N, C-alpha and C positions, 0 to 999 in steps of 0.2 A: 504494500500499499504506499503509495507517495503521499507524503504530508506537504501541503503547502502554507505558507505563511499568511494568516489572516490580515496583516499589515500591509505586505508588500506584493504578495502573491507568487513570491520566488519558492524553491524548494527549500524545506525544512525537515528537521529530523526530532525524533523523540529525545528527550534529556531530562536532566533533573536541575533544580536549582533551589535556592533559599528564599523563602517568602516571609513577609511580616504580616501578621493577622491580628485585628483587633477583636477582642472576646465580645460575644454577643451583649453582655451587660456593659460594655464599653469601659471597664475598670483599667484595662491595659491592654498592650500589645504583646505577641508571642513570636518567638521566631520558629519557622517549621521549616527544617533541612530536608534536603533529599526528596523534593517535593517533584512529582511529575510535571514536566513541562515540554512545550514545543520550543524548539531553538531554531532560528532562522539562520541560515549560513550566508544570506546576501546582505541583509539590513541589521543582523545582531540581536534582533527583538527576541527576548525570551518572555513566555506567558503560560498561564494554566488553561486549559481548555474549560468550558462552562461545566463539564461533568466534574473535573476535579475540583473547581471552584465550589460547585453545589455539594460536594463529598464532605469538604472540609467545613463549610458553613453548617450543613446538617450534624456532623460529627461534633462540632463546637457546642451546638445548641443542646445537643443529647447527652453529653459526658459531664462529670462534674469538673467544671473548670478550676475549681479552688484546688486541685490536685496536680495541675499543670505547673510546671516551674516556667523559667523565662525562655526555655528553648526545648524543642523535642524534634524527632523526626517525624516524616510523614507517616511511616509505618508504624511508628509507636502511637500517633493520634489516632489512626483508624483501629489501631488494636486495643485502644481502651475501651472498657466496659461501659456500655450506654445505660442510662438511667430510663430510657423508654426505648421501645423497639423501633420506633421511626418517628420523624418529625410530624405529628399530627397537625400542626399549624401550617404547613406547607401545602396551599391549594392549587399550586401550578399543575 
């Protein structure tokens, strides 16, 4: 499957990067390392797909964020136990 950059339309590749995310309660931001990303070889843009963004948002909404330190990996985040089975407030 060929990936195309959503910014410039050139060839891109799957990669990983570090992102900073505000917690749902707005109390602080955390660093999430090794997050799946699209990396453009032409314009240099690195970004998360809508699917990954939704996964991060949902997981942060469903876990006990008080147990999260300043930094964790994407795999650690998605592996955290959820307080609810799914985001019942997502009507999309």
